[in-house]
N, C-alpha and C positions, 0 to 999 in steps of 0.2 A: 550279501554278506552280514552275518550277524556281530554286533559289537557290544560284549557285557558291559555294563555299565561300572567300570572300576577306573584306575586312573588311565587317563588319556594317551600317556607316553608308554604304559606298558598294558594296554588294552586287550581283553580276551575277544576276538572277534568271531563273529558267524559269519557272519559274514565280514584300424587293422584291415589285412586282405582276404580275398575270396578264397584262395587255396590256402588249403591246410599248413600251417607253419608248424614246426615242430621243434623242441628243444630250447625255448626261451625261457629267460629266469623271470621268477615274478618275486618281488619283495614287497610286503604290506610294510607302510611306515606310518600310518596314523589312522585315528578314528575320524568321527566326523568332525570338520574344521570347528564349527561353531557349538560343539559340544552338546548337540540335540540327541536326545534319547528317549525311549518310550517302551513301557511293557510291565506286566504284573509280576511275572516270575519266569525269566529274569528281566530286568530293565535292561534294555540292550541300545547302543548307539544307532541311529538310523542313517542310511544314505545319504550323500557319498562319502566314501573314505579316500585314502590318498595311498600311492604304490607307485613303485617304478618296474618298467619291464624292458628288459635288454637281451639283445641276442642278436643273430645275424640280420641285419636290416632293420632292427627295432631297438629305440632309445626312446622309451616314454616315461615321462614323470608327471602325475597329476591325479584328477579324480578316477576313482573305480566304483562301481555298483556291484552289490552282492546280489545274487540272485539264488543263494543257497541257505536257507537258515538253519539247517539242521547241523551243519558242521561247524567247526570252530578254528581258528589260528590266532597266534599271537605276535604282536609287534615287537621285534623286526623279522618275523619269519619269512625264510625263503622257501621256494620249491620251483620244480620245472612244470612248464604248461604247453598245450599246444593251443592253437588259436585259430578260429574261422570266424567268418561274417554271416550275420544271421540273415537269412534269404528265404525264399518260399520253400525251401527243404527244410527250414530249421537251421540247426547249428551242427555242422559235422564234428562227430564224437563228442556232443555235449553231455553232459551228465544225466540230463533227462529228456534226451532227444528220442529214446524207445519207450518212453513211459507214457501212461494213459491216466487221464484224471476225471474223476465223477464226483462232485459233492455239492453240498448245500450250505448256503450262508445265510441264516435267516429264514426266508421265503425264497429265496433266489437260487435256483440250481444252475450249476455249471458243468459242461462236460467236453474235454478236449484232448488232443493229443501231446505230445512232447513238441512235435513239429509246431503246431499251433502255439503251444505255450511259449516258444521263443520268440514267435512273432510278437505275441502279447508283451512280454517283458522288454522287448525291445521297444515298443510304443511307449511302454510307462517310462522306461530309462532316458527316452528322448523328451517325455514331458518334464521328468525332473530336471534335467539340463538346461532345456530351454529357458531362455530368459533368468537363469540363475534361479530358478524356482526353488532349488534347494536350500536358498537363505531363508524361506518362510518356512518356520519349524510345522505348522500344520500341513502343508503341503508336502514337505520331506517325510512326516510321520505317515500320512496317507498312502502315497506313493510307495514308500519302502515296505510298508506291510502288504500293499497289494501286489508287487513284485514276488515277495517271499512266499505269501499265500498261494500264488499260480503254481509253484512247484513244491510246496510244502502247506496244505491247507488247513493243517494244524497250528499254524503261526498265528492264524486269525485268533485262537483263543487266548492267546496271550495280551490281547488288549480288550477282553472282556471287561464290560462296565464304562468302557469309553464310548458311548453310543456315535458321538460325532464322527470320530476316527472310521469306527466300524461302518458307519453308513457311507462315508468317503471311500473306503477300502472297496465295497461292493460295488458303488458308481464307478471306480478306477477300472476295475476288473471288467466290468460290462462294457465299458468305453473300450478297453484293449481288444475285448473279444470282437466288438461290431466292427474297430477300425483296422484291426489288423490279424486277429486270431482266427475268424470265421473262415476267411479265403486264404489263410497264411499268405497275406500280400503287404507287410509291412514295408512302407516306401520312405522312410524320413532318413536321417542321417546315417552313414554306416555304423552300426552297432557290432563290436567284435568280442567274441567269448573267449574268456582266457579259461581253459580247463586243467584242473591239475593233473600230471602224468606220474611223477614219482617226487618224494619228498624225504628227509631224515628227520631223526629226532622224535618228535610227537608222532606216535603210530597212528593216529587219526587222520583222515583224509582233509586235505585243505578244502578251503572254499572255492568255488569258480565265482569269477567276475567278469563284469562287461564294462567295456569302454565307449562312449559314444564320440564319433568324429564331430567336432565342433567347428563352425565356420571360422575364418579368419578373424580376430579381433578388430572391431572397426579403426582403431587406433592405427594398427599397423597396416591395414588397407590403405589408410589415408596418408600415412608416413611413405608409404610405396609410391602412391599417386604423386604427393608433394616432391619425393626424391625425383622421381621420372620428368616432372616439369622442370626441378632445377637443373636437371642435366640438359634438358631441351635450352632452357635460357643461357647456361653457360656455353653450349655449342654456338648458339646464336653471336653470343658476345664475342666467344673467339674468332668466328668467321669475320665479323667487323673489323675487330683488331687487325686480322692478317691482310684484311683488303685495305686498310690504311698504311699499314707497312709497305705492303706492296707500290701502293700509289707513290 
């Protein structure tokens, strides 16, 4: 998703299950939570953004990642989406599934199918969310532009002059190709693609977004373990009390 650098409350934005899900409602609720942005013309907020997704069996509120640099939406715009999980076959009904790409960044050439591209963006989306890497602006800048460049190679030109970010973008795309795209074998946490199907108001198509299934926060896992231990302790105490009463 692309987010033009304007008010974070009314920002203009560029930018789950294996079986296809239809008819969920997607609402974009905010731009980058840290206010990070980058770009020459225009300056755009980098990933991640925030959104809600609701529908049969779906009730999500949290971070989303845009893989679509060309289109734009505005907070708090809503639209209808289909969803699918990225796998060896790419993303069912993904906007870029049937496309093919061939371009050069500097001296490095890239060529891949839409199917391979979805495995690449899944890999980079996982990299962005792992260990909260999105809190580091340099990392968020590079990974966001790498994700956008995979499906919109012209996005790379919006960081012309920023050689450090450009170098990082090329490195990130190379890594994504080697580790997930070449054999369409992304194997990290589940990445869901939310593809727009219908919308009202703005005549232009909304963006496509991704969500990454993150592990249970350590605090919650610890709480669950502690609660289980507490229940066991109470059970033992209760048994001892009952034995004393019976005696």
